[in-house]
KOLTOR-586883 format. One record per residue (C-alpha): residue number from 0; residue in one letter; x, y, z. Coordinates in steps of 0.25 Angstrom, whole numbers, plus 2048, in hexadecimal, padded with zeros to 3 digits. Example, Ala and Ser with C-alpha at 12.3 -4.5 7.8 and 13.67 -1.06 7.14 Angstrom:
REM residues 2
SITE   seq   type     x     y     z
SITE     0      A   831   7EE   81F
SITE     1      S   837   7FC   81D
This chain:
REM residues 119
SITE   seq   type     x     y     z
SITE     0      M   31F   60B   B72
SITE     1      A   320   612   B80
SITE     2      A   318   60C   B8A
SITE     3      T   30F   617   B8D
SITE     4      D   30A   616   B7C
SITE     5      I   309   607   B81
SITE     6      F   301   609   B8D
SITE     7      K   2F7   617   B85
SITE     8      L   2F5   60A   B7C
SITE     9      V   2F0   600   B85
SITE    10      V   2E7   60A   B8B
SITE    11      S   2E2   60E   B7D
SITE    12      A   2DE   5FE   B7C
SITE    13      A   2D8   5FE   B89
SITE    14      L   2D0   60C   B86
SITE    15      V   2CB   604   B78
SITE    16      A   2C7   5F7   B81
SITE    17      G   2C2   601   B8B
SITE    18      G   2B8   606   B81
SITE    19      I   2B5   5F9   B7C
SITE    20      V   2B0   5F3   B88
SITE    21      G   2A9   600   B8D
SITE    22      Y   2A0   5FC   B80
SITE    23      Y   29D   5EF   B86
SITE    24      L   29C   5F3   B95
SITE    25      L   290   5FF   B8F
SITE    26      A   289   5F3   B89
SITE    27      D   27B   5F9   B90
SITE    28      S   27F   608   B8D
SITE    29      A   27D   60F   B7F
SITE    30      L   285   60B   B74
SITE    31      V   28A   619   B70
SITE    32      L   291   618   B7E
SITE    33      R   296   609   B7B
SITE    34      I   29B   60F   B6E
SITE    35      L   2A2   61C   B75
SITE    36      A   2A9   613   B7F
SITE    37      V   2B0   60B   B75
SITE    38      V   2B2   619   B6C
SITE    39      A   2B8   622   B79
SITE    40      G   2C0   615   B7C
SITE    41      I   2C6   616   B6D
SITE    42      A   2C7   625   B6F
SITE    43      A   2CE   625   B7C
SITE    44      A   2D7   619   B77
SITE    45      S   2DA   620   B6A
SITE    46      G   2DF   62D   B71
SITE    47      L   2E7   625   B7B
SITE    48      A   2EE   61F   B71
SITE    49      A   2F2   62B   B67
SITE    50      T   2F9   630   B73
SITE    51      S   303   624   B72
SITE    52      T   310   624   B67
SITE    53      P   307   618   B5E
SITE    54      G   2FB   623   B5E
SITE    55      R   303   62E   B5A
SITE    56      E   309   626   B50
SITE    57      F   2FC   620   B4B
SITE    58      F   2F7   62F   B4A
SITE    59      V   303   633   B40
SITE    60      F   301   627   B38
SITE    61      S   2EF   62B   B37
SITE    62      Q   2F2   639   B34
SITE    63      E   2FF   634   B29
SITE    64      A   2F4   62A   B24
SITE    65      V   2EA   635   B23
SITE    66      V   2F5   63D   B1B
SITE    67      E   2F6   631   B12
SITE    68      V   2E7   62E   B0E
SITE    69      K   2E7   63E   B0B
SITE    70      K   2F1   63C   B01
SITE    71      V   2E9   630   AF9
SITE    72      V   2E5   634   AED
SITE    73      W   2D6   62E   AED
SITE    74      P   2CF   629   AE0
SITE    75      T   2C3   632   ADA
SITE    76      R   2B6   62D   AD9
SITE    77      K   2B8   628   ACA
SITE    78      E   2C5   623   ACB
SITE    79      T   2BE   619   AD8
SITE    80      V   2B2   616   ACD
SITE    81      Q   2BB   613   AC3
SITE    82      T   2C5   60A   ACA
SITE    83      T   2B9   604   AD2
SITE    84      A   2B3   600   AC2
SITE    85      T   2C0   5FB   ABF
SITE    86      V   2C1   5F2   AC9
SITE    87      F   2B1   5ED   AC9
SITE    88      A   2B4   5EB   AB8
SITE    89      F   2C2   5E3   ABC
SITE    90      V   2B9   5DA   AC6
SITE    91      V   2AD   5D7   ABC
SITE    92      V   2B8   5D4   AB0
SITE    93      M   2C0   5CB   ABA
SITE    94      A   2B3   5C3   ABF
SITE    95      L   2B0   5C1   AB0
SITE    96      F   2BE   5BC   AAD
SITE    97      L   2BE   5B3   ABA
SITE    98      W   2AF   5AD   AB7
SITE    99      V   2B4   5AA   AA7
SITE   100      S   2C1   5A4   AAC
SITE   101      D   2B9   59C   AB6
SITE   102      K   2AE   597   AAC
SITE   103      T   2B9   594   AA1
SITE   104      L   2C1   58A   AAC
SITE   105      E   2B3   584   AB1
SITE   106      W   2B0   582   AA1
SITE   107      I   2BE   57C   AA0
SITE   108      L   2C0   574   AAC
SITE   109      Y   2B1   56E   AAB
SITE   110      D   2AB   56E   A9E
SITE   111      L   2B9   56A   A95
SITE   112      I   2C1   563   A9F
SITE   113      H   2B9   55C   AA8
SITE   114      G   2AC   55B   A9E
SITE   115      W   2A2   55F   AAA
SITE   116      K   297   566   AA4
SITE   117      K   28E   570   AAD
SITE   118      T   280   56A   AAD
């Protein structure tokens, strides 16, 4: 990474820190101004970081990610409801199976083997 890129990223981090410091320095001001100080710091830092090589690479990566998301075939509402119902039914069946298994082992261990009867 070039020295100019490192400098830009360090200044970007300083801008974010400056926005956060501004938030606390404006403690007596309206909340909107305090939030605007943070947003301004982040916006300035983002703009500066975008001019660096890693920033441009991140921008290209983001564009490619959007293209890939557009390729995804999202399920319909009906498919989503059916899948959710199937998962819910499986969870109920599994819960019943584990409860029956637990009670069976409890009965075998405590009543048959140890002879402890619950009162």
